[in-house]
GUKEKOL-165477 format. One line per field, with one value per residue (C-alpha): x, z, y; residue number from 1. Coordinates in nm, 3 decimals. Example, Ala and Ser with C-alpha at 12.3 -4.5 7.8 and 13.67 -1.06 7.14 Angstrom:
2
xx: [1.230,1.367]
zz: [0.780,0.714]
yy: [-0.450,-0.106]
k: [1,2]
//
This chain:
431
xx: [27.084,27.107,26.799,26.733,26.492,26.311,26.062,25.704,25.715,26.003,25.804,25.669,25.535,25.794,25.968,25.978,25.919,25.885,25.656,25.786,25.432,25.245,25.020,24.704,24.824,24.803,24.548,24.792,24.803,25.181,25.413,25.666,25.558,25.627,25.417,25.211,24.935,24.857,24.601,24.872,25.080,24.781,24.705,25.072,25.066,24.744,24.905,25.090,25.429,25.733,25.928,25.941,26.223,26.319,26.479,26.648,26.742,26.374,26.264,26.199,26.295,26.459,26.279,26.271,26.574,26.814,27.022,26.885,26.863,26.933,26.962,26.625,26.524,26.282,25.926,25.702,25.359,25.044,24.723,24.433,24.169,24.184,24.102,24.012,23.782,24.086,24.207,23.859,23.835,24.173,24.077,23.747,23.927,24.169,23.888,23.706,24.024,24.049,23.690,23.766,24.073,23.861,23.621,23.916,24.056,23.722,23.712,24.066,23.975,23.675,23.900,24.142,23.854,23.732,24.086,24.123,23.788,23.897,24.230,24.050,23.838,24.152,24.301,23.987,23.979,24.344,24.311,24.018,24.051,24.312,24.081,23.830,23.593,23.340,23.224,23.573,23.564,23.221,23.360,23.645,23.392,23.191,23.509,23.601,23.250,23.273,23.600,23.451,23.168,23.426,23.596,23.285,23.363,23.137,23.326,23.630,23.786,24.142,24.419,24.493,24.806,24.725,24.903,25.046,25.375,25.564,25.468,25.401,25.107,25.282,25.126,24.779,24.887,25.048,24.740,24.505,24.746,24.788,24.410,24.336,24.604,24.525,24.158,24.250,24.470,24.200,23.943,24.167,24.232,23.857,23.748,23.383,23.269,23.235,23.582,23.720,23.565,23.730,24.061,24.045,23.986,24.281,24.501,24.387,24.478,24.779,25.020,24.796,25.027,25.311,25.145,25.306,25.653,25.883,25.936,26.310,26.287,26.037,26.237,26.588,26.812,27.077,27.012,26.815,26.992,26.875,26.675,26.517,26.433,26.255,26.060,25.963,25.847,25.592,25.372,25.150,25.072,25.010,24.773,24.571,24.556,24.421,24.158,24.042,23.910,23.653,23.500,23.362,23.661,23.618,23.854,23.989,24.098,24.255,24.452,24.596,24.711,24.885,25.033,25.124,25.497,25.496,25.687,25.623,25.982,25.908,26.142,25.879,25.744,25.591,25.538,25.763,25.471,25.512,25.289,25.040,24.963,24.939,24.594,24.537,24.442,24.774,24.968,24.806,24.877,25.237,25.308,25.139,25.293,25.647,25.575,25.448,25.744,25.986,25.816,25.771,26.074,26.088,26.383,26.248,26.595,26.606,26.277,26.260,26.054,25.739,25.905,26.218,26.014,25.830,26.150,26.333,26.051,26.037,26.412,26.529,26.236,26.001,26.080,25.928,25.585,25.318,25.461,25.125,24.994,25.312,25.280,24.915,25.011,25.268,25.008,24.758,24.993,25.176,25.550,25.530,25.295,25.142,25.412,25.670,25.846,25.890,26.019,25.791,25.899,25.833,26.075,25.809,25.860,25.565,25.453,25.213,24.916,24.664,24.628,24.329,24.432,24.252,24.444,24.778,24.978,24.798,24.816,24.732,25.021,25.072,25.290,25.553,25.494,25.660,25.404,25.109,25.057,25.122,24.762,24.641,24.897,24.797,24.677,24.750,24.562,24.791,24.488,24.442,24.776,24.865,25.177,25.330,25.505,25.700,26.072,26.222,26.171,26.344,26.484,26.340,26.687,26.795,26.516,26.598,26.480,26.200,26.063,26.086,25.899,25.633,25.558,25.613,25.711,25.541,25.759,25.507,25.353,24.992,24.698,24.321,24.043,23.909,23.530,23.341,23.037,22.828,22.592,22.665,22.547,22.590,22.793,22.624,22.811,22.891,23.089]
zz: [0.301,0.026,-0.046,-0.343,-0.426,-0.746,-0.963,-0.961,-1.337,-1.284,-1.062,-1.167,-1.008,-0.797,-0.668,-0.288,-0.180,0.127,0.141,0.333,0.443,0.767,0.803,0.769,0.449,0.223,0.171,0.209,0.522,0.543,0.450,0.319,0.076,-0.250,-0.544,-0.659,-0.882,-1.147,-0.907,-0.653,-0.922,-1.027,-0.673,-0.611,-0.913,-0.788,-0.456,-0.654,-0.523,-0.728,-0.597,-0.338,-0.170,-0.338,-0.142,-0.405,-0.162,-0.099,-0.461,-0.713,-0.993,-1.009,-1.120,-1.494,-1.462,-1.179,-1.378,-1.192,-0.842,-0.542,-0.168,0.012,0.034,0.248,0.322,0.014,-0.016,-0.088,-0.258,-0.026,-0.211,-0.405,-0.773,-0.899,-0.809,-0.716,-0.474,-0.324,-0.266,-0.094,0.129,0.215,0.297,0.523,0.697,0.752,0.904,1.137,1.252,1.304,1.498,1.736,1.786,1.840,2.112,2.289,2.274,2.403,2.695,2.769,2.760,3.003,3.241,3.224,3.286,3.593,3.725,3.669,3.837,4.144,4.152,4.142,4.431,4.638,4.554,4.635,4.963,5.083,4.916,5.154,5.447,5.283,5.152,4.914,4.826,4.695,4.478,4.343,4.252,4.062,3.888,3.771,3.640,3.440,3.297,3.179,2.999,2.844,2.702,2.530,2.388,2.249,1.921,1.718,1.823,1.667,1.998,2.007,2.263,2.370,2.535,2.860,2.990,3.315,3.500,3.752,4.114,4.436,4.291,4.017,4.144,4.055,3.706,3.652,3.763,3.541,3.246,3.261,3.283,2.980,2.757,2.867,2.783,2.448,2.370,2.497,2.267,1.964,2.073,2.060,2.425,2.489,2.714,3.024,2.974,2.925,3.255,3.442,3.261,3.357,3.722,3.729,3.560,3.801,4.106,3.963,4.197,4.504,4.694,4.667,4.946,5.179,5.027,5.188,4.970,5.030,4.813,4.557,4.488,4.525,4.243,4.286,4.209,4.481,4.707,4.694,5.014,4.884,4.555,4.733,4.939,4.627,4.454,4.729,4.612,4.385,4.685,4.904,4.637,4.640,5.019,5.013,4.743,4.868,5.185,4.974,4.850,4.534,4.301,3.981,3.955,3.624,3.790,4.077,3.823,3.675,4.015,4.085,3.739,3.587,3.651,3.506,3.180,2.883,2.905,3.257,3.428,3.594,3.948,4.186,4.035,3.727,3.499,3.126,2.859,2.870,3.235,3.223,3.162,2.856,3.087,3.271,2.945,2.827,3.149,3.158,2.826,2.916,3.264,3.125,2.854,3.105,3.336,3.047,2.958,3.317,3.519,3.882,3.772,3.463,3.311,3.285,3.095,2.732,2.473,2.370,2.037,2.213,2.462,2.193,1.995,2.304,2.399,2.048,1.996,2.345,2.556,2.317,2.463,2.790,2.638,2.425,2.086,1.913,2.183,2.173,1.795,1.837,2.104,1.871,1.594,1.821,1.930,1.601,1.556,1.690,1.994,2.153,2.328,2.053,1.905,1.529,1.220,0.917,0.555,0.495,0.774,1.033,1.394,1.592,1.877,1.837,2.065,1.967,1.763,1.660,1.724,1.403,1.194,1.375,1.067,1.055,1.405,1.506,1.583,1.755,1.520,1.599,1.420,1.565,1.395,1.575,1.953,2.154,2.279,1.919,1.788,1.482,1.539,1.221,1.132,0.898,0.712,0.575,0.392,0.313,0.122,0.436,0.637,0.961,0.886,1.230,1.605,1.800,2.152,2.361,2.479,2.119,2.040,2.017,2.337,2.160,2.003,2.334,2.517,2.246,2.220,2.595,2.580,2.866,3.163,3.225,2.929,3.028,2.810,2.819,2.578,2.366,2.385,2.074,1.926,1.983,2.275,2.615,2.757,3.050,3.074,3.218,3.525,3.591,3.904]
yy: [-4.081,-3.813,-3.604,-3.380,-3.103,-3.202,-3.014,-3.140,-3.201,-3.447,-3.682,-4.021,-4.335,-4.515,-4.199,-4.161,-3.802,-3.585,-3.282,-2.982,-2.907,-2.935,-3.240,-3.031,-2.861,-3.165,-3.448,-3.738,-3.954,-3.921,-3.637,-3.893,-4.162,-4.342,-4.223,-4.522,-4.383,-4.121,-3.973,-3.893,-3.723,-3.517,-3.405,-3.317,-3.086,-2.925,-2.836,-2.564,-2.675,-2.584,-2.883,-3.160,-3.351,-3.679,-3.964,-4.185,-4.463,-4.539,-4.491,-4.767,-4.530,-4.189,-3.872,-3.808,-3.582,-3.509,-3.260,-2.959,-3.101,-2.880,-2.945,-2.922,-2.558,-2.354,-2.457,-2.471,-2.316,-2.513,-2.407,-2.337,-2.536,-2.864,-2.830,-3.176,-3.461,-3.673,-3.406,-3.361,-3.735,-3.738,-3.446,-3.613,-3.937,-3.753,-3.565,-3.895,-4.039,-3.740,-3.800,-4.170,-4.067,-3.857,-4.149,-4.383,-4.158,-4.160,-4.542,-4.564,-4.341,-4.563,-4.868,-4.700,-4.626,-4.987,-5.106,-4.883,-5.010,-5.370,-5.305,-5.164,-5.479,-5.696,-5.498,-5.556,-5.925,-5.990,-5.803,-6.013,-6.352,-6.493,-6.437,-6.672,-6.405,-6.561,-6.212,-6.138,-6.447,-6.352,-6.009,-6.174,-6.399,-6.099,-5.938,-6.248,-6.267,-5.906,-5.980,-6.295,-6.083,-5.858,-6.167,-6.337,-6.520,-6.291,-5.976,-5.817,-5.716,-5.584,-5.614,-5.256,-5.115,-4.936,-4.626,-4.764,-4.737,-4.943,-4.890,-5.072,-5.264,-5.461,-5.784,-5.655,-5.547,-5.887,-6.082,-5.883,-5.887,-6.265,-6.307,-6.089,-6.241,-6.598,-6.550,-6.399,-6.698,-6.934,-6.776,-6.821,-7.180,-7.242,-7.242,-7.164,-6.875,-7.092,-7.236,-6.885,-6.778,-7.064,-7.003,-6.636,-6.717,-6.953,-6.692,-6.421,-6.630,-6.814,-6.633,-6.600,-6.837,-6.585,-6.391,-6.647,-6.612,-6.350,-6.041,-6.081,-6.394,-6.263,-5.947,-6.081,-5.959,-6.230,-6.599,-6.777,-7.023,-7.384,-7.333,-7.013,-7.180,-7.466,-7.212,-7.019,-7.337,-7.390,-7.102,-7.318,-7.541,-7.236,-7.105,-7.427,-7.412,-7.056,-7.116,-7.457,-7.293,-7.107,-7.432,-7.269,-7.229,-7.436,-7.736,-7.606,-7.282,-7.472,-7.675,-7.356,-7.235,-7.565,-7.633,-7.295,-7.355,-7.706,-7.737,-7.962,-8.093,-8.223,-7.975,-7.762,-7.757,-7.855,-8.203,-8.223,-8.316,-8.378,-8.230,-8.520,-8.446,-8.067,-7.921,-7.701,-7.414,-7.438,-7.465,-7.142,-6.954,-7.082,-6.908,-6.580,-6.571,-6.598,-6.340,-6.087,-6.147,-6.090,-5.760,-5.641,-5.740,-5.628,-5.413,-5.228,-5.196,-5.577,-5.598,-5.708,-5.526,-5.718,-5.802,-5.925,-6.128,-6.323,-6.377,-6.504,-6.740,-6.883,-6.918,-7.015,-7.137,-7.313,-7.658,-7.536,-7.479,-7.637,-7.540,-7.516,-7.282,-7.074,-7.037,-6.936,-6.682,-6.523,-6.525,-6.349,-6.070,-6.044,-6.023,-5.667,-5.678,-5.368,-5.168,-5.229,-4.925,-4.955,-4.778,-4.789,-4.829,-4.458,-4.363,-4.272,-4.386,-4.519,-4.739,-5.032,-4.967,-5.234,-5.551,-5.755,-6.119,-6.216,-5.964,-5.925,-5.823,-5.487,-5.334,-4.978,-4.744,-4.411,-4.206,-3.946,-3.616,-3.308,-3.081,-3.236,-3.192,-3.505,-3.517,-3.517,-3.767,-3.967,-4.322,-4.513,-4.830,-5.023,-5.158,-4.804,-4.816,-5.181,-5.075,-4.925,-5.195,-5.226,-5.242,-5.296,-5.294,-5.015,-5.007,-4.720,-4.619,-4.550,-4.303,-3.933,-3.756,-3.568,-3.889,-4.078,-3.803,-3.785,-4.158,-4.220,-4.591,-4.773,-4.861,-5.139,-5.322,-5.382,-5.485,-5.479,-5.569,-5.285,-5.303,-5.411,-5.240,-5.553,-5.575,-5.718,-6.045,-6.279,-6.596,-6.899,-7.022,-7.382,-7.462]
k: [1,2,3,4,5,6,7,8,9,10,11,12,13,14,15,16,17,18,19,20,21,22,23,24,25,26,27,28,29,30,31,32,33,34,35,36,37,38,39,40,41,42,43,44,45,46,47,48,49,50,51,52,53,54,55,56,57,58,59,60,61,62,63,64,65,66,67,68,69,70,71,72,73,74,75,76,77,78,79,80,81,82,83,84,85,86,87,88,89,90,91,92,93,94,95,96,97,98,99,100,101,102,103,104,105,106,107,108,109,110,111,112,113,114,115,116,117,118,119,120,121,122,123,124,125,126,127,128,129,130,131,132,133,134,135,136,137,138,139,140,141,142,143,144,145,146,147,148,149,150,151,152,153,154,155,156,157,158,159,160,161,162,163,164,165,166,167,168,169,170,171,172,173,174,175,176,177,178,179,180,181,182,183,184,185,186,187,188,189,190,191,192,193,194,195,196,197,198,199,200,201,202,203,204,205,206,207,208,209,210,211,212,213,214,215,216,217,218,219,220,221,222,223,224,225,226,227,228,229,230,231,232,233,234,235,236,237,238,239,240,241,242,243,244,245,246,247,248,249,250,251,252,253,254,255,256,257,258,259,260,261,262,263,264,265,266,267,268,269,270,271,272,273,274,275,276,277,278,279,280,281,282,283,284,285,286,287,288,289,290,291,292,293,294,295,296,297,298,299,300,301,302,303,304,305,306,307,308,309,310,311,312,313,314,315,316,317,318,319,320,321,322,323,324,325,326,327,328,329,330,331,332,333,334,335,336,337,338,339,340,341,342,343,344,345,346,347,348,349,350,351,352,353,354,355,356,357,358,359,360,361,362,363,364,365,366,367,368,369,370,371,372,373,374,375,376,377,378,379,380,381,382,383,384,385,386,387,388,389,390,391,392,393,394,395,396,397,398,399,400,401,402,403,404,405,406,407,408,409,410,411,412,413,414,415,416,417,418,419,420,421,422,423,424,425,426,427,428,429,430,431]
//
């Protein structure tokens, strides 16, 4: 892509430029952007730059004259103080964004701490539930209630990417991930808080029966033999056997455990039910369970990116699922779910880190900027710049090493619910 050094007086609206300035030396959100207003032109002139870099391929129009263009030169100098009201407003807006960024980081850290606490609770529950511990079930019930509170219909909660890696405890990550995403999907489907609680419990325990399946079968890389496949397909029945001994698990949750591998085309197991016989709860968990398995394969190199996983489910597997629920799930996570690496229309590379299910077309991204320390990386809310769009999804393996290290794509794609500003409350239990 050719680039040219162009004098400031040659710029006009529609020209795409790059500033050879550090991020803190100009009032714009990005150092590369298309000029779209007279105010931007005015502020550019007041930066006391002799020239900027023009990128014709991304421009709607060319500069007024390209007769004296030169290759990009050395770094340009900026004025120390803005001179106009337009410039002051831009600087104030940028400073406000920096303050919001600091507050956002604090919220993200709080969300990570809540996630770690929830994950510890799941570990405790899974360790004790098979022995018939009612206390373990009550702990899981409290956890589901806390997530329901974050997902209340009057809250603008977001699905947040967590900073986790593969390890020996993948089963716990999977159980919690499926619970969170199932409850999110259930909320958007219109389930009430009590139904969400029961759905969450079923999702949390959907694979509890696998504790009775040999790891040699669960982790086998080659295709299972017919005998091994039949053994594996017993885990929903084993799950019912384990939970029924407690005597307090809601029937709706039990249905999820038994039916989460049933398919709407009748080719699922253990009973080969068709869509009319599969509960809504189980249909929800079936979708989320497959999505999480695509993103978090036992062998990480076999995992799909979140974007690839949704595309594959829609194009290849949609006959397995309730199509309306699958469409709603894709709508909730967006075409580029958290964990997806993307290139923006201004050439910037970033990673989607959160999405509000009610506004999935404008996610929040962590942006790569070599001039800013990794710990202070910019978090960009796409609502702030509606004209900037996602152009494509990127494979982690194709990133330059410095970009990969900076963005740190997650080996495991795990989500949690970012806490809302609204107050907390309790969910009425009905068993």
